[in-house]
N, C-alpha and C positions, 0 to 999 in steps of 0.2 A: 298513547300507551299500547304496547305490543300485546296482542291477544291471539290465541290459537284455539281451535276446537279439535278434540281428539276423541275417538271412539275406541272402546275395548270391551272385553268380556264383562268387566265390572267397573264400577265407579273408581274404586281404588287403583285398579290397573291403569285406567285412563289418566288419572291424576299423576301417577308415577311416570308415565310416558311423556306427558306434557311437561313436567318439571325437568325431566332429562333433556328434552328437546330445547327448552328455553334456557337450560343451564342455571336454574334458579332454585332456591330453597323454598319451603312451604310458607315461611313468613314474609316472602318477597312477592307473593302473588295473591290474587283474589280468585276464588273458585266458584263457578256457577254450574250446577248440575242441570243440563238441558234435557236429558233423558236417563232415568235411573236403570233402564233396561229391564223393567219388571214384566213387560209383555213378551219377553223372549228375544227382543232385539238387543243389539249391543248398547252398552251405556255410552252416553255422549256428554262431555264436559267442555266448558269454555274456561280457559285459564288465562288471566290477564296479569301482566307485570304491573305491580304497584310502584309508582314513583314516590319515594319517601320524601322528596323535597316538597311535594304538593299535598300529601295526605293530611286530612284533618281528623280530629277525634271528637265526635259528638259526646255530650254528657251522658253517661250511662245511668240506667236505673237498675239497681241491684236488689234482688229479692232472695228469699229463702229457697232452698233447693226444691221443696215440694210444690212450688207455685206453678210449674209448667215443665213440659218436656220430660216428664218423669221417666218414661221408658228409656230414652237415650241416656239420661243421667245414670240410671241404675245399671244399664249395660256398660257404660264407660267406667263407672266405679268398680263394678265386678271384674272387668278385664284388667284394670290397673291394679287392683288388689291381688289378682292372680299373678300378674307380672312381678309385683313386689315380693310375693311369697316365693316364687320360683327363684328370685334373686337372693332369697334368705334375708330380706329386709323387713323388719317389723315396724309398721307405721299405720297411722289412721288416715283415711281418705274422706274428706268432707267436700261435697259438691255445692257450689253457689252459682246461681244464674244471673247473668248480666244482660239486659235488654237495651238496645239502642234503636232509634228510628232508622228504617231502611230508606233507600233512594226512591222507592216506589210507594212510599206511604205505609209500608208494612213494618213489622217489628223483627229485627234480627236478634237472635238469641245466641249467646256464648255461654258455655258451661265451663266453669273453672273448678278444677279438682285440687284442693289444698291438701298437701301431704305433710304430715307432722310425725316425727318420731323422736325417741329419746337418744338414739345413737347418732351423735353429731357427725362422726366420721362417715357413717353410711349415708346420711343426708348430703354431706359434701360430695360423696362419690356420685350421687344421683344428679347433682347440679353440674359437676364437671367444671373444666376450665372455662370461665366466662359464660357459663350456662350452656356449653356445647352439648353435654350429655342430656341435660333437661330438654333442650329443643329436639334432640333425636328421639327421646322417650315420648314427647308430645306428638311428634309426627307419626311414630309407630302406633300410638294409641288411636289417633284419628283414622289411620288405615284400617286397623282391626275393627273399630266400631263401624266404619263405613261398610265393611263387608257384611255386618250383621243387619244394618238398617237400610242398606241400599241407597244411601245418600251421603254426601260429604258433611260431617258435623263440624261445628266450631267449638273444639275442646281445647282448653288451656290447662296445662299442668304447672302448678307452683309448689315448690318444696321449701318449707321453713320460711315462707314469706319472702323468698329470694327476689322475686320480680319486683315487689314493692320497694325493697331495700335497694335494688339495682336502679330502679327509676329515680329514687331520691338521690342516689350517688351521681347519676348522670346529669340530673338537673342542676345539682350543685357544681359539677365540673363545667357544665355549659355556661353558667353564670360567671364563674371565675375566669374562664378563658375569654368570655365576651368583655369582661372588665379589662383584661390584659390587652386585648385588641384595641379598645378605646384609648388606653394609656399610650400604647406604642404606635398606633396608626398602621400596624402591619398585620396581615392575615396570619392565622394560626391553623395548622392542620391537626386534627385529633387522630387518635389511634383507630385502626379498623374496627368496625362494629357490625353486628347483625342488623338487618333491616328494621326490626322493631325498636332497637336501641337508637338507631339514627333518627327514627321518627320522634322519639322522646326528646332528643336534643333540638330538632327542628321546632317542635311545638313549644319547648321551654323558651326559645328565643324569638319566636315569630312576631311578638308584639314589641320587640326592642327595635326602635327606629334608628339607633346609632350603628347597628351592625346588620349583616345578613348572612345566611348560611347556604351552602351548596354542597352536594355530594359529588365525589370524584372517584375514579377507579372502577374496577370490575370485581364481581364475586366477593370472595372472602377478604379482598384487599380494599373494598370500597370504604371510603373515609369521608368525614365531614370537614369542610374548611369554613372557618368563620372569618368574614371580611369586614373591614370598616365600611360604613355606609358611603355610597358615592355622593360627592358634594355637587 
């Protein structure tokens, strides 16, 4: 996996520089803060490109918002509510914490901010085409929060349960296309997807021994191909 270390005045600036140098989006990399720059030195981060073909997804443990990381949760919720207010969007923001085992035996925490509102048109604008606006809003929020807490947070923004509905849709698509590959014996290429969406498809089909999946292409044009299993 390709990895680079970048230093800058703040963690947020270092992350932005690394993403620009790698030519990747936030959901295509893993970020480790090596030095938050709290002692007056420059911040130092390591940014690693994640291979969606190999990524696994450990079972999460979801708890109520008040169970941990309260300061970051409240900062994130306050900033997001302010952004929505400036956009003249009336909505409720509810934080939920998800914890998964880390690689070093620690616990990694992700804060999901669920946005709900009565104006369906406004909610649709927040999501954007295939979730593009939602991903941009999420990245902006992580940047703004990182400047307050001097570390890179793991904050996910979901609007109207879009991510769950999108996951179910992609899993259904993956199974249908896998069945078509089995019937025809020929590979099928899916539409271009964001990194986190490709991981959903890979994970949905990883236990199916009759087919296998690979990603091809670069950047926004990266796609998944479903192949019949080699005999």
